[in-house]
C-alpha positions as CSV (number, residue, x, y, z in Angstrom):
1,M,7.1,21.1,12.5
2,V,8.9,23.3,9.9
3,E,12.1,23.1,12.0
4,C,11.7,19.3,12.2
5,S,11.3,19.1,8.4
6,D,14.4,21.3,7.9
7,R,16.5,19.2,10.2
8,C,15.4,15.9,8.6
9,E,16.1,17.3,5.1
10,G,19.5,18.4,6.2
11,A,20.3,15.0,7.7
12,L,19.0,13.2,4.6
13,R,21.2,15.5,2.4
14,S,24.3,14.7,4.5
15,I,23.6,10.9,4.4
16,A,21.9,10.1,1.2
17,P,24.3,11.2,-1.6
18,G,26.6,8.2,-1.4
19,T,24.1,5.7,0.0
20,S,22.4,3.4,-2.5
21,S,20.8,0.9,-0.2
22,P,18.2,1.7,2.5
23,T,19.3,1.9,6.1
24,L,17.3,2.3,9.3
25,R,18.5,5.8,9.7
26,L,17.3,6.8,6.2
27,V,13.9,5.0,6.8
28,W,13.2,6.8,10.0
29,L,14.4,10.2,8.7
30,R,12.0,9.8,5.8
31,I,9.1,8.7,8.1
32,V,9.7,11.8,10.3
33,L,10.1,14.1,7.4
34,G,6.9,12.8,5.6
35,S,4.9,13.0,8.8
36,S,6.1,16.5,9.6
37,L,5.2,17.7,6.1
38,V,1.5,16.6,6.6
39,T,0.8,18.9,9.6
40,P,1.9,22.4,8.5
41,L,1.6,22.0,4.8
42,G,-1.3,19.7,4.4
43,P,-1.1,16.3,2.6
44,S,1.2,17.5,-0.2
45,E,2.5,15.4,-3.1
46,R,5.9,15.7,-1.5
47,S,4.7,14.1,1.8
48,L,3.1,11.3,-0.3
49,R,6.4,10.7,-2.1
50,V,8.5,10.8,1.0
51,L,6.3,8.4,2.9
52,T,5.9,6.0,0.0
53,K,9.6,5.8,-0.3
54,A,9.9,5.2,3.5
55,V,7.4,2.3,3.2
56,E,9.5,0.8,0.4
57,M,12.7,1.1,2.4
58,A,11.1,-0.3,5.6
59,V,9.9,-3.3,3.6
60,A,13.3,-3.8,2.0
61,L,14.9,-3.8,5.5
62,N,12.1,-6.1,6.8
63,D,11.5,-3.6,9.7
64,P,7.8,-4.1,10.7
65,A,7.9,-1.2,13.3
66,A,9.1,1.2,10.6
67,Q,6.6,-0.2,8.2
68,A,3.8,0.4,10.7
69,R,4.8,3.9,11.4
70,A,5.3,4.9,7.7
71,L,2.0,3.2,6.7
72,S,0.1,4.9,9.5
73,S,1.3,8.3,8.3
74,L,0.7,7.4,4.7
75,V,-3.0,6.5,5.5
76,T,-3.4,10.0,6.9
77,V,-2.0,11.6,3.8
78,H,-4.4,9.6,1.6
79,A,-7.4,10.3,3.8
80,Y,-6.7,14.0,3.9
81,R,-6.4,14.0,0.1
82,V,-9.8,12.2,-0.1
83,E,-8.1,9.2,-1.8
84,Y,-10.2,6.7,0.1
85,A,-9.5,3.7,-2.1
86,E,-5.8,4.2,-1.6
87,A,-6.3,4.8,2.1
88,R,-8.1,1.5,2.3
89,N,-5.3,-0.3,0.5
90,V,-2.7,1.1,2.9
91,V,-4.9,0.3,5.9
92,E,-5.0,-3.4,4.7
93,R,-1.2,-3.4,4.6
94,L,-1.1,-1.7,8.0
95,R,-3.5,-4.3,9.4
96,H,-1.3,-7.1,8.2
97,V,1.8,-5.5,9.8
98,A,-0.1,-4.8,13.0
99,H,-1.1,-8.5,13.4
100,R,2.4,-9.6,12.4
101,I,4.0,-7.6,15.2
102,G,1.2,-7.9,17.7
103,D,0.9,-4.2,18.6
104,P,-2.6,-3.5,19.8
105,A,-2.2,0.3,19.2
106,I,-1.6,-0.3,15.5
107,V,-4.6,-2.6,15.3
108,I,-6.6,0.2,16.8
109,L,-5.3,2.6,14.2
110,A,-6.0,0.2,11.4
111,G,-9.6,-0.1,12.6
112,R,-10.1,3.6,13.3
113,V,-9.1,5.0,9.9
114,P,-11.5,3.0,7.9
115,G,-14.2,3.8,10.4
116,T,-13.5,7.5,10.0
117,T,-13.5,7.1,6.2
118,L,-16.8,5.3,6.2
119,M,-18.4,7.9,8.5
120,V,-17.2,10.8,6.3
121,A,-18.7,9.0,3.3
122,G,-22.1,9.0,5.1
123,R,-22.2,5.3,6.1
124,Q,-22.8,5.5,9.9
125,R,-23.8,1.9,10.8
126,E,-20.6,0.2,9.4
127,P,-18.1,2.5,11.3
128,Q,-20.1,2.0,14.5
129,Q,-19.7,-1.8,14.2
130,L,-16.1,-1.6,13.2
131,L,-15.1,0.9,15.9
132,E,-17.0,-1.1,18.6
133,R,-15.0,-4.2,17.6
134,V,-11.7,-2.2,17.7
135,L,-12.5,-0.8,21.2
136,Q,-13.5,-4.2,22.5
137,S,-10.2,-5.7,21.4
138,A,-8.4,-2.7,22.8
139,A,-10.1,-3.2,26.2
140,A,-8.6,-6.8,26.3
141,A,-5.1,-5.4,25.7
142,H,-5.4,-2.3,27.9
143,D,-2.2,-2.9,29.9
144,Q,-0.2,-2.8,26.6
145,L,-1.8,0.5,25.6
146,L,0.3,2.9,27.7
147,S,2.2,5.2,25.4
148,N,0.8,8.6,24.4
149,W,0.7,7.6,20.7
150,R,-1.3,4.5,21.5
151,S,-3.7,6.4,23.8
152,Q,-4.2,9.1,21.2
153,H,-5.5,6.5,18.7
154,L,-7.7,4.9,21.3
155,A,-9.2,8.2,22.2
156,M,-9.7,9.1,18.5
157,A,-11.5,5.8,18.0
158,R,-13.8,6.5,20.9
159,A,-14.5,10.0,19.5
160,T,-15.2,8.7,16.0
161,L,-17.6,6.1,17.4
162,A,-19.4,8.8,19.4
163,R,-19.7,10.9,16.3
164,A,-21.1,7.9,14.3
165,L,-23.6,7.2,17.1
166,M,-24.6,10.9,17.3
167,L,-25.2,11.0,13.5
168,Q,-27.5,8.0,13.9
169,G,-29.5,9.7,16.6
170,F,-28.1,7.8,19.6
171,A,-27.2,10.8,21.7
172,D,-28.4,9.1,24.9
173,S,-25.9,6.2,24.3
174,V,-23.1,8.7,23.8
175,L,-23.9,10.6,26.9
176,A,-24.2,7.5,29.1
177,E,-20.9,6.2,27.8
178,T,-19.2,9.5,28.4
179,R,-20.6,9.7,32.0
180,A,-19.4,6.2,32.7
181,R,-15.9,7.0,31.5
182,I,-15.7,10.2,33.5
183,R,-16.7,8.2,36.7
184,S,-13.8,5.9,36.0
185,P,-10.9,8.0,34.8
186,R,-8.6,5.0,34.0
187,T,-11.0,4.1,31.2
188,I,-11.3,7.5,29.5
189,C,-8.9,6.4,26.8
């Protein structure tokens, strides 16, 4: 990830000096840079600034795909920084963009993040209901959920739901669901 950050920064330095208006290339370089800064360095102030600027640029360019990707990374930064109110605000923006572009994977992400946040805050029943709704809607759109990124968020939503159920004492439900998914590998994610 450090190499990715270095390359993005080099590319931004070579493009940015004479550029006053946002371009798709600048937006995506900022998205990748901001996302790559979260993993090795933790959710730094710098990743927050880079991703916030990427969101602004994606909005200015009216690029919903770039907005969704930047917002999804920005949610992670706020959640890791324990800035749950900010994370919720970003999730609402992400949810709006997800419905606008009709991407079920982003809808899953927009449901999973608040579920995780509520669970960490000790409220187990609410994330259970939220995640069950997210997974039901994902099941209806299963054919569209083929990419690795999309499958990752679906699997994480299932894992978060399992954790919420376990914390409520529903271990048998988690075990039964897991066994059912193992018997039918296509439905694991």
